[in-house]
Each structure stands twice: as structure tokens, then as C-alpha cells.
C-alpha positions in Angstrom: 73.4 75.6 120.0 73.4 79.7 120.6 71.2 80.5 117.9 68.6 77.6 118.6 69.1 79.0 122.0 68.2 82.6 121.1 65.1 81.7 118.4 63.6 79.4 121.3 63.1 82.8 123.7 61.8 84.9 120.5 59.5 82.7 119.3 56.9 84.4 121.2 57.9 88.2 120.3 57.8 86.5 116.7 54.6 85.9 116.5 53.1 89.7 116.3 55.9 90.6 113.6 55.5 94.1 112.0 57.2 96.0 109.6 59.2 99.1 110.7 59.7 101.6 108.6 61.1 104.4 109.9 62.5 107.1 107.7 65.6 109.5 109.0 64.8 112.7 111.1 63.6 115.2 108.3 66.7 117.8 109.6 68.9 119.6 107.5 72.7 118.3 106.9 75.0 119.3 108.9 78.0 121.0 107.9 79.9 118.2 109.2 78.4 115.3 107.6 78.9 117.8 104.3 82.5 118.3 105.9 83.2 114.7 105.4 81.0 113.4 102.7 80.6 116.6 100.1 85.1 116.6 99.9 86.2 114.7 96.6 87.1 111.6 98.2 85.2 108.2 99.3 86.3 106.3 102.7 87.9 103.1 101.9 88.6 100.3 105.0 89.7 97.0 104.5 88.9 94.4 106.3 90.9 90.6 107.8 87.9 88.1 106.7 87.8 84.8 108.5 84.6 83.6 105.5 82.4 80.4 106.8 82.1 77.9 103.8 81.8 74.3 102.7 81.6 73.8 106.7 85.6 75.2 107.4 86.5 78.8 107.9 88.8 80.3 105.1 91.0 83.6 105.4 90.7 86.7 103.4 90.2 90.4 103.2 87.1 92.8 102.8 86.3 96.3 102.1 84.1 98.7 102.5 83.8 101.2 100.5 81.6 104.6 101.5 81.1 107.2 97.9 78.6 109.9 98.1 77.2 110.5 93.9 74.6 111.9 91.9 71.5 109.1 91.1 68.9 109.3 88.4 65.9 108.0 90.2 64.2 106.7 86.9 67.1 105.1 85.1 68.5 103.8 88.4 72.5 104.6 87.4 75.0 107.0 88.1 74.6 110.3 86.2 76.7 112.0 84.0 75.2 115.3 84.6 73.7 115.8 87.1 72.9 119.8 86.5 70.8 118.4 83.3 68.7 116.1 85.3 66.5 118.5 87.1 64.5 117.0 89.0 64.7 112.8 88.5 68.3 113.6 89.7 69.0 112.0 94.0 72.4 112.1 95.8 72.8 109.1 97.5 75.2 107.3 99.9 76.8 104.5 97.3 78.5 101.2 99.4 80.5 99.0 97.6 81.1 95.7 99.5 83.1 93.0 98.4 84.8 89.2 99.9 87.7 87.8 98.6 88.7 84.4 99.7 89.8 81.4 98.3 88.3 77.7 99.1 91.2 75.0 98.0 92.0 75.5 94.8 89.8 78.5 93.9 88.8 81.8 94.5 86.0 83.2 95.8 85.3 87.4 94.9 81.8 89.1 96.0 80.7 92.4 95.5 77.7 94.1 96.3 76.4 97.5 96.0 73.9 99.8 97.6 72.2 103.2 96.9 70.7 104.8 99.3 69.2 108.6 99.2 70.8 111.3 101.7 67.9 113.2 102.1 65.3 111.4 104.1 62.9 113.4 101.8 64.2 111.4 99.5 62.7 107.9 101.0 63.8 105.5 103.7 64.2 102.6 101.4 68.1 102.0 98.8 66.8 102.4 95.4 69.0 99.8 93.9 71.2 96.5 95.3 73.4 94.9 93.0 75.3 91.7 94.1 77.9 89.9 91.5 79.6 86.3 92.1 82.0 85.1 90.3 83.9 81.7 91.1 85.3 78.8 89.2 82.4 77.3 88.6 80.4 80.0 86.9 78.9 83.8 87.7 75.6 84.9 89.7 74.4 88.4 89.3 71.4 90.2 91.1 69.8 93.0 91.0 67.2 94.8 93.7 65.8 97.9 91.8 62.8 100.3 94.4 60.1 100.8 92.0 56.5 102.2 93.1 57.1 101.6 97.0 58.2 98.4 96.0 61.4 96.0 95.4 61.9 93.1 92.2 64.2 91.1 92.0 65.9 90.0 88.5 68.5 87.2 89.3 70.8 85.4 86.2 72.5 82.4 87.9 74.4 79.3 86.4 72.8 77.0 88.8 69.8 75.1 86.8 68.2 75.4 90.1 68.1 79.3 90.4 68.5 80.5 86.3 67.2 83.6 85.1 64.6 84.8 87.1 62.3 88.4 87.8 60.1 88.6 91.1 58.3 90.3 93.1 59.5 91.1 97.0 57.1 91.3 100.0 57.8 94.8 101.7 60.2 94.5 103.6 63.2 96.1 104.9 66.5 94.6 102.9 68.8 94.4 105.3 71.8 95.8 102.9 70.1 99.1 104.1 71.2 98.8 107.4 74.6 99.1 106.4 73.6 102.8 105.4 71.7 103.5 108.0 74.7 103.5 110.4 76.8 105.6 107.9 73.6 107.9 107.5 71.6 108.4 110.9 71.8 105.4 113.5 69.3 106.3 115.3 67.1 105.6 112.5 68.2 101.6 113.0 65.3 99.4 113.4 64.6 97.6 116.4 62.8 94.6 117.9 60.9 92.3 115.4 61.0 93.3 112.0 60.6 91.7 108.9 64.0 91.8 106.8 65.0 90.7 103.2 68.0 89.2 103.9 71.3 90.0 102.8 72.4 89.1 98.5 75.8 87.9 99.9 74.1 85.6 102.2 70.9 84.9 100.1 73.9 84.1 97.3 76.2 81.9 99.8 73.0 79.8 101.6 71.2 80.0 97.8 68.4 81.0 99.9 65.1 81.1 98.3 64.2 85.3 97.6 61.6 85.9 100.5 60.8 88.1 103.9 61.7 86.6 106.9 61.1 87.4 110.6 64.2 89.3 112.7 64.4 90.4 115.7 66.8 93.7 115.9 68.9 95.1 118.6 71.0 97.8 119.7 72.5 98.2 122.6 76.2 100.0 123.9 78.9 97.7 124.2 79.9 97.5 127.1 83.7 97.1 127.1 84.3 99.9 124.9 82.0 103.0 125.5 82.8 104.5 121.7 81.1 101.5 120.1 77.8 100.3 119.4 76.8 97.1 118.5 73.4 96.2 116.3 72.7 92.8 116.5 69.9 90.6 113.8 68.4 87.9 114.2 66.7 85.4 112.5 65.3 82.2 113.5 64.2 80.9 111.0 67.6 81.1 109.6 69.2 80.0 112.1 71.7 82.8 111.5 72.7 86.1 113.7 74.4 88.6 112.3 76.5 92.0 114.4 78.1 94.9 113.4 80.3 96.8 116.3 80.8 100.6 114.8 81.4 103.9 116.4 78.4 105.8 118.1 80.3 109.4 117.2 80.1 110.8 114.1 81.2 109.3 111.4 79.9 106.3 112.3 82.5 103.7 111.2 82.5 100.4 110.9 85.0 98.4 112.8 83.8 95.1 112.9 81.2 92.2 112.1 80.3 89.1 112.3 77.6 85.9 111.2 77.0 82.7 112.6 75.1 80.6 111.1 75.1 76.2 110.0 77.5 76.1 107.4 78.6 73.1 104.6 76.6 70.6 103.2 75.5 66.6 104.9 78.3 65.6 107.4 80.4 68.6 107.0 77.6 71.0 108.1 78.3 72.5 111.4 77.6 76.1 112.9 80.2 78.9 112.4 81.0 82.5 112.3 82.6 84.1 109.3 84.1 87.6 111.3 85.5 90.9 109.1 88.1 92.8 111.7 89.6 96.3 110.8 92.5 96.9 109.0 93.1 100.1 107.7 90.6 102.8 106.5 91.9 105.6 103.7 89.5 108.4 102.6 90.9 109.1 98.9 89.9 109.3 95.3 90.8 106.0 94.4 89.3 106.8 91.0 92.4 108.8 90.1 95.0 106.4 91.4 95.0 104.1 88.9 98.5 104.5 87.6 101.1 101.6 88.0 102.7 104.0 90.6 99.6 103.9 92.3 99.7 100.5 93.6 102.2 101.5 96.4 98.6 103.0 98.0 97.3 99.2 98.8 99.5 98.5 101.4 98.3 101.5 102.9 94.7 99.4 103.7 97.3 96.4 104.2 96.6 95.0 101.0 100.4 94.0 100.7 
């Protein structure tokens, strides 16, 4: 009901949708940015997850892992040797987002990766987005690459109706980009009517076709918490609302998010809200903490 009311009020506005391609401000990276993001550690944040699936809410955990990396523009992979890559090298902010939850007897594991250039001169769009999903029915893998200013999707699925696909996407803003834009420069978040490519995780959960759809984006302060801003994407065609809450001051940490949409099949379908609520946040070189004794560090994230 909530989504239908908002969608009807936006119908006139959406009839004139335009693509906003605002780039981040072309200014040198600040000392504070370098001190935070180039210290040789990753920011890892754990969230308590309430995930809508099969017409019910299932509990679990979600993680947002942000880290800077050296990336190959042509190969679109992490570089082994940045100094030897020359002009092909680009520094990116990488997000690895995971969700773990159980539906009845069997578990779900979802992971999405977003790699966005740090320097606005390298372009405002992510160079690569990927997603994998594992559950007891099987696996799905999706990779979206930016080439010559356009995105191309390659999808591999165990579902016959989805199969293996390779297709172009309409020029639009990937929803997955919003998460890295918040961390790099939230002043450049798109607002108003936009064309968006829905996020790779929601596309998987809803088995939606790959296409850009209309949305309305809004950024506003949280009146109850003046240090927090609220960013909302409303998708009338999908009957879906995504809301992300983040800190207004650098480094713009993401505090929580929620998605409201109709979930489930047949008589079990109903409007539900997925929620992720902050548990813990640490800065750590996790790739060096891979010994048995390091398992204790999981408690710092509220995972044990």
C-alpha cells in the first residue's frame, strides 16, 4: 500500500524521466581521504539482517567491505603489479557486499562486488559489477562490465528460463553504484527522476529481466539524527523503495538500509521490508588475518 501511494504521486514526474550523469567534483583527493582509505586496511561493517524471502522475514547477517585497490581498466581485474601497468592502471574503491540468511532448512549466500574509480577524471561509473548466489538449488553468477561507455551483462544460471546470457544494457545509472558514490562523494548522488539499472542482488531475488527502469531519487536529512542523511530510490514499476542511511561527515559511513517490495509467490506474496541494522565496524587488514587464532576477531564484528 505504501509503495502504491508513492508511485501514484510520482506518475506525472516520471513521464519526463531523464538520465542524470553527474560526475564527482574534479578536485584533488584530500589528505583526510588518503589517511583513511590508503592506510593499507579495509573498512568492514557488519549488520543484523532481516531478509524478505518467500513471503516471510528471515534473519541473518550482512557485511559491507570497502577497500581501495589497483585495477586494470582493459582487463577489469585487480592488478598484480601496479607499477608495470602504466596508463592501464586505475585506483578504485571496491565494495564487497554479502548477505547470509537461512530459509527453512537451507541457507542463502549472496555476494556483490562493485569497483568504482576514485579519481573523477577516470569516469563516474563503476568499471565492473559482479554477483554470485549460492543456495541448495544451485548457483548463479553475473558480471557487468563497462566498455566504450556502455554496460554488458553476462549471466550464468541453473534456471532454464534464465540460462546463459550475454546482452547489452541501456545507458543508465547502476543502482550498485550508489553505495560507492556515498563513500566517495555523496554530494554527487543523483536526485529527481532517473533511469536506473536495479541492483544485482534484488535482480537475483526477484528474477527480474535485465533492463533500466524509471526511479525517483531523493536525499534528505534525518530530522531525528542531524548527523545522518537519508537517500531513497523509489521504483514505481517495481513497486519497490530502497532507503540508505549514512553519516553526513567524511568518511560517510553507511549506518543502515531497508528495501520494501512485494515478496513471495502466489497466496504467500505480500509487501515486506528487508532491513540491515549496524552491529560493528572495524578497520583491519583482514587478508593477513587468516590463521586459526585470528578467528577471535570475528567477535569484534558481532559474528560469533
